C-alpha positions, 0 to 999 in steps of 0.5 A: 912199238919200240922206243928209240935209243937214248945214246945221242952219239950213237950211229948205226952202221949197216952193210949196203945189203940191208939198206933201202934204195930211195930216189932223191930229188934235190928240187929248186929254189930252197930245195937243195938246201933243205934236202942237204940238211935232211940228208945230213940228219938221216945219215947221222941218225943211222937211217939205212938208206941207199939214195939215188939222185934224180933230176926233176923240176926247173932245169929239166923244164928248161931243157924242153922236157914238158913233164919236168922229169928227166927221162932216165928218172922213170927207170930209177923210180920204178926200181926203187919205188920210193921218192923223197922230193924237195919242192920244185918250181913249175914254170908259168905259162901255158903248155907246162903241166904240174910236175907233182900232178904228173908224178902222182898220176903217172905212178898211181899215187892215189892217196895223199896223207897229211898229218897235221898237229900243233906244237903249242906253245913253241909254235904259236897257234890258237888251237893247242890240241889240234891233231888230225889227219887229212886223207885226200884223193890224189889223181882225179877231180879237176886235177885231171887237168882237162881244160878247153877254151870253147868259145870267145868267152867261155873256158871249161875244166872237166871234173872226173870222179870214178867209182874205182877211184872213190873206192880206193881212197875211201877204203884207204882212209878207213884202214889208215884210221883204224891202223893209227888208232883214230876213231872218226872220219869226216867226209867233205864234198859239195854234193848238194850242187854236184850231185853226180860227181861229188854225189858218187864220192859221198855214196861210196863213202857211206857204202864202205863205212858199213864195213867199219862199224868201229869207226864213227862217220859224218859228212859235211858240205865242203864250205861249212866244213872248211869254215869249221876247220878254220874255226874249230879244227880240234873237233876233227880226227880224220878228214877225207875229201876229193882232190881239190877240196883236200888240197885246200883243206890241207893247207888250211889245217897246216896254217891254223896249226902254226905254219905250212912250213912244218907240214910234210905229206905222203903220196902212196900207191901200190907200186911207188910212194913219194914223200915231200914238203907241202910248201913251195920252192921259195926262190926269193930266199934261196941260198940265204941260209933262211929256209926251215927244213922241218917240213921235208924232215917230217916227210922223211920221217913218214918215209922211214915209217913207211919202209919199216925204219920206225926206230930211226924215224922215232929218233929223228922226230923226238930230236926235232921235237926237243929242238922246238922245245929248246927254243931253237927256231928258224925265222918263220916260226920265231916267237916269244918262245924262241931262245935262239933264232937260227938259219938252216944249217944251225937248225940242222945241227941242233937236231943232230945234236939232240938225236937220242934225246926225247922231248919233255913237253910233248909225248915222245913218239915210238914207231915200230919197224913194221913196213907199211903197205898201201892201206887196203883190206887184203881180202878186198877183191880187185875192182870189177865193173858191175853189169848195168842196164844203160839206156840212151836218153838224149843228147846235150849239144853245146853251141858257140852262138854269139849272144850279143844282139841275139836271144834264146827266143831266137835260138830256140825256134831255129833249133826246133826247125832243125830237129828231126824226129825222133828227137825234140828240143827240151831246153836251152841253158846258158852257164847251166841256167835254163833260158828256153823255154820260159827263161827269165829276162834278167839272166846274163848269157854268154856265147856258150849254149847247152841245147838238150834234145830228148826223144819226142813222145812215143818215139824210141831213140838210137845212136844214129839219131844223134848223128843225124841231128848233128848233121842237120845242125851243121848244115844250117850253120850251127857251130857245135863245140861239144856233145854229151850223150845222156843216159839212164843206168839201171833206171837212175838218171845219169846226168844233171838237170838244168837249173830251172829245168 
């Protein structure tokens, strides 16, 4: 690593041929203010950047583009490969997808990396030694955004976890842990309940961990893991989690460290990377010179390290740390340590004035100029589907069947009568709980019924048998809203049992 220069008045002037092209999205709400501040600091620090402004967010949504991304922006993103993005506003209401999720999934930004540390005593926290890294899967899980209203009473959201997705993010977590000189990864899932989806994530973590004997591992169920993170975050080094859990854990970690308003994140992929603040667009304080640009500035530091401008990144981060130490604070982090409470512009100028200085209380940072890559082992072969023996084991048929005044004991015999060989009705569940046969009278039922059919004794099963079953049900007036085939893979069950099955 190299230490930054010590001349606070120095600027670096380089020809455009040495500059790195990036896309800049000004954002909504406070976005334009804090982005302008960050660009000022980048310019004054001597960052070698050639920015191209792209339009994302509310103004694009308002033009009827439901993705929130100006069509021409995609070409610029592909050409530059780097995005520095201020917070945006996603309009409320159905039919509008999250722009952040759209960018992450479209560009394959599968790894979300959020460093989180405390800045005690200058930013108040109960955990002065907190210093952890959260690595979050960024494309899958419930964030696939596949939702349906299926009946009058029931909606669903599909949780999609893939083996290649797990392998990529798990390996990324181990490689990043090793590169940053960290020593322990805590994987958090809920595989005591979601044994198939979260179970896959956990099992891949255990598999790949064997390739990294130098790194200590542990697994926690997400509920107790989140509780421990809120109560004792200093015990953690690196946390790895699927998408939804990682999103929640990231905000918990940032808040217990002192403020969500100080946290930036990197979204990394093979073809592009995006750097952003984790907080929202805060339109209620827009244009009032109140916003703290620190989170976006820290994201810009991550960007500089990623593209190989580590010395400039060090210069900026040390100046920012020195600004905190000197008690120059915006309103959101003001405390008894504050000597000068300032707005956005004054805070920006304070950081610029300290470029080249190093902090006294905090250790000075010193990043090197080696460009980063997506952290995967170079000798790891591309994912390939392994041959498996896939055996058809039955079908779950979901029915919209109005439950008011009707009982599972009415539905069960009707389905049995409609079921042709070689299939038989094994059970009916409602919201996952077995209600037929031998259900309990206390179980609350909605109008959404899962009916599991499996082969009758000594009967073999073919795909066409499932079609014949559905035809039989339809001719008897049953409203089929969804089906899921049941399979065994290499002799292992590939579906969950019903509660009480």
